[in-house]
TORKOL-4160 file (C-alpha; in steps of 0.2 Angstrom, whole numbers, padded with zeros to 4 digits, m for minus):
68
<pt num="1" X="m0109" Y="0128" Z="0083"/>
<pt num="2" X="m0092" Y="0133" Z="0085"/>
<pt num="3" X="m0076" Y="0130" Z="0074"/>
<pt num="4" X="m0071" Y="0117" Z="0086"/>
<pt num="5" X="m0086" Y="0108" Z="0086"/>
<pt num="6" X="m0086" Y="0105" Z="0067"/>
<pt num="7" X="m0068" Y="0102" Z="0067"/>
<pt num="8" X="m0073" Y="0088" Z="0080"/>
<pt num="9" X="m0088" Y="0082" Z="0070"/>
<pt num="10" X="m0077" Y="0080" Z="0054"/>
<pt num="11" X="m0062" Y="0072" Z="0062"/>
<pt num="12" X="m0075" Y="0058" Z="0070"/>
<pt num="13" X="m0082" Y="0056" Z="0052"/>
<pt num="14" X="m0067" Y="0054" Z="0044"/>
<pt num="15" X="m0061" Y="0041" Z="0059"/>
<pt num="16" X="m0075" Y="0031" Z="0056"/>
<pt num="17" X="m0074" Y="0031" Z="0037"/>
<pt num="18" X="m0055" Y="0025" Z="0039"/>
<pt num="19" X="m0059" Y="0010" Z="0051"/>
<pt num="20" X="m0074" Y="0005" Z="0039"/>
<pt num="21" X="m0061" Y="0005" Z="0024"/>
<pt num="22" X="m0049" Y="m0005" Z="0035"/>
<pt num="23" X="m0059" Y="m0018" Z="0041"/>
<pt num="24" X="m0073" Y="m0020" Z="0026"/>
<pt num="25" X="m0073" Y="m0037" Z="0021"/>
<pt num="26" X="m0072" Y="m0032" Z="0002"/>
<pt num="27" X="m0055" Y="m0025" Z="0005"/>
<pt num="28" X="m0049" Y="m0042" Z="0014"/>
<pt num="29" X="m0039" Y="m0049" Z="0000"/>
<pt num="30" X="m0031" Y="m0032" Z="m0007"/>
<pt num="31" X="m0025" Y="m0030" Z="0014"/>
<pt num="32" X="m0018" Y="m0048" Z="0015"/>
<pt num="33" X="m0009" Y="m0047" Z="m0002"/>
<pt num="34" X="m0001" Y="m0029" Z="0003"/>
<pt num="35" X="0003" Y="m0036" Z="0019"/>
<pt num="36" X="0014" Y="m0049" Z="0012"/>
<pt num="37" X="0024" Y="m0037" Z="0002"/>
<pt num="38" X="0039" Y="m0037" Z="0015"/>
<pt num="39" X="0040" Y="m0055" Z="0015"/>
<pt num="40" X="0043" Y="m0058" Z="m0005"/>
<pt num="41" X="0058" Y="m0062" Z="m0012"/>
<pt num="42" X="0060" Y="m0047" Z="m0024"/>
<pt num="43" X="0076" Y="m0056" Z="m0035"/>
<pt num="44" X="0065" Y="m0071" Z="m0039"/>
<pt num="45" X="0046" Y="m0066" Z="m0037"/>
<pt num="46" X="0044" Y="m0046" Z="m0039"/>
<pt num="47" X="0026" Y="m0040" Z="m0034"/>
<pt num="48" X="0014" Y="m0039" Z="m0047"/>
<pt num="49" X="0014" Y="m0019" Z="m0045"/>
<pt num="50" X="0031" Y="m0017" Z="m0047"/>
<pt num="51" X="0033" Y="m0028" Z="m0062"/>
<pt num="52" X="0020" Y="m0017" Z="m0071"/>
<pt num="53" X="0029" Y="m0001" Z="m0070"/>
<pt num="54" X="0042" Y="0002" Z="m0084"/>
<pt num="55" X="0058" Y="0006" Z="m0079"/>
<pt num="56" X="0057" Y="0005" Z="m0060"/>
<pt num="57" X="0065" Y="m0010" Z="m0052"/>
<pt num="58" X="0071" Y="m0019" Z="m0068"/>
<pt num="59" X="0086" Y="m0005" Z="m0070"/>
<pt num="60" X="0094" Y="m0009" Z="m0051"/>
<pt num="61" X="0093" Y="m0027" Z="m0055"/>
<pt num="62" X="0103" Y="m0026" Z="m0072"/>
<pt num="63" X="0116" Y="m0015" Z="m0065"/>
<pt num="64" X="0118" Y="m0027" Z="m0050"/>
<pt num="65" X="0121" Y="m0041" Z="m0062"/>
<pt num="66" X="0134" Y="m0030" Z="m0072"/>
<pt num="67" X="0143" Y="m0027" Z="m0056"/>
<pt num="68" X="0145" Y="m0045" Z="m0053"/>
């Protein structure tokens, strides 16, 4: 097998793995939840992942409040 054939087969395997990951039923809830992130109101309802991080997101909200 030549190098090009190995790269082609590896690319097909990686593509198949990504497609499986994207459409696997066990990841459906996670993908639906992540897909709603752009529609969340960050001031009233921050995403759970942002509220768990310390120092990120909260600092910008306090500076916005102090400006007004």
